[in-house]
C-alpha positions as CSV (number, residue, x, y, z in Angstrom):
1,M,-33.3,4.6,-24.5
2,Q,-33.0,6.7,-21.4
3,Q,-33.3,10.6,-22.1
4,I,-30.9,13.0,-20.4
5,N,-31.2,16.7,-20.1
6,W,-28.7,19.4,-21.3
7,N,-27.2,19.7,-17.7
8,D,-26.3,16.1,-17.7
9,F,-24.6,16.2,-21.1
10,E,-22.6,19.3,-20.1
11,K,-21.0,17.2,-17.3
12,V,-19.3,14.8,-19.7
13,E,-15.9,16.2,-20.7
14,L,-15.4,14.8,-24.2
15,R,-12.0,16.1,-25.4
16,V,-9.7,15.5,-28.4
17,G,-6.3,14.0,-27.6
18,T,-3.3,12.5,-29.6
19,I,-2.1,9.0,-28.8
20,T,1.6,9.3,-27.8
21,K,2.4,5.8,-26.5
22,V,1.0,2.4,-27.3
23,E,1.9,-0.8,-25.5
24,D,0.6,-4.3,-25.4
25,F,-1.3,-5.2,-22.2
26,P,-0.7,-8.9,-21.8
27,E,-2.4,-9.0,-18.3
28,A,-5.7,-8.3,-19.7
29,N,-8.3,-10.8,-20.2
30,K,-8.8,-9.9,-23.9
31,P,-6.4,-8.5,-26.3
32,T,-5.8,-4.9,-25.3
33,Y,-3.4,-2.0,-25.7
34,K,-2.2,0.5,-23.0
35,L,-2.5,4.0,-24.4
36,E,-1.1,7.3,-23.2
37,V,-3.0,10.2,-24.8
38,D,-2.0,13.9,-24.8
39,F,-5.2,16.1,-24.1
40,G,-3.3,19.4,-24.1
41,S,-1.8,21.6,-21.4
42,E,-5.1,22.0,-19.4
43,I,-5.7,18.4,-18.9
44,G,-2.3,16.8,-19.7
45,T,-1.6,13.2,-20.6
46,K,-3.9,10.4,-19.4
47,K,-3.7,6.7,-19.6
48,S,-6.3,4.3,-21.0
49,S,-6.7,0.7,-21.9
50,A,-8.5,0.0,-25.2
51,R,-9.6,-3.3,-26.7
52,I,-8.9,-2.1,-30.3
53,V,-6.3,-4.7,-31.2
54,E,-8.4,-6.4,-33.8
55,L,-8.6,-3.3,-36.1
56,Y,-5.7,-1.1,-35.1
57,S,-1.9,-1.7,-35.1
58,K,0.4,0.0,-32.6
59,D,2.0,1.9,-35.4
60,E,-1.3,3.0,-36.9
61,L,-2.4,4.3,-33.5
62,L,0.6,6.3,-32.6
63,G,0.0,10.0,-33.3
64,K,-3.8,9.4,-34.1
65,Q,-6.3,11.9,-32.7
66,V,-9.1,10.4,-30.7
67,I,-12.1,11.5,-28.6
68,G,-12.0,10.7,-25.0
69,V,-14.1,11.2,-21.8
70,V,-11.6,12.7,-19.4
71,N,-13.6,13.3,-16.2
72,F,-14.5,9.6,-15.3
73,P,-12.8,8.5,-11.9
74,P,-9.7,6.3,-12.5
75,K,-10.5,2.6,-13.1
76,Q,-8.3,-0.2,-11.9
77,I,-8.0,-2.8,-14.7
78,G,-5.7,-5.6,-13.3
79,P,-2.3,-4.0,-12.6
80,F,-3.2,-0.8,-14.8
81,V,-5.1,2.3,-13.9
82,S,-7.2,3.8,-16.7
83,E,-7.7,7.5,-16.4
84,C,-9.9,8.2,-19.4
85,L,-12.3,6.3,-21.8
86,I,-11.4,6.4,-25.4
87,T,-14.7,6.5,-27.5
88,G,-15.8,4.2,-30.4
89,F,-18.5,2.2,-31.9
90,Y,-19.0,-1.5,-31.9
91,N,-19.3,-3.2,-35.4
92,E,-21.3,-6.2,-36.3
93,K,-18.3,-8.4,-35.1
94,G,-18.0,-6.7,-31.8
95,E,-14.9,-4.8,-32.8
96,V,-14.4,-1.2,-31.7
97,I,-14.0,1.4,-34.4
98,L,-12.6,4.5,-32.8
99,A,-14.5,7.8,-32.9
100,V,-12.1,10.4,-34.1
101,P,-12.2,14.0,-35.3
102,E,-12.8,14.5,-39.1
103,R,-10.0,17.0,-39.3
104,E,-7.1,17.8,-36.9
105,V,-7.9,19.9,-34.1
106,D,-6.0,21.2,-31.0
107,N,-5.5,18.7,-28.2
108,G,-7.9,19.4,-25.4
109,A,-10.6,20.8,-27.7
110,K,-14.0,20.0,-26.0
111,L,-16.9,18.5,-28.0
112,G,-19.5,21.1,-28.1
């Protein structure tokens, strides 16, 4: 494991947002959703692709709060541009379990 210093960690903008739109992403190589996430008035809505189809339905995701990295540069994924990274943990099957706040917080709140 590579160690980082506090200044490195402070550069990462981990923010809470609410998923406002979920669509299938049939052009992706693996089963994937296209998400729109509201990160509050300061950051706004950002798009992300997420390989979470195995454990989450579209209905279950809509309105769910998630933790995302909002200051990565946009990444082209086929015909889609991902603007943030939604965080999660891989289980033993390689499926992603979303990292979510334990209680509801304001969209845009920064992990601190």
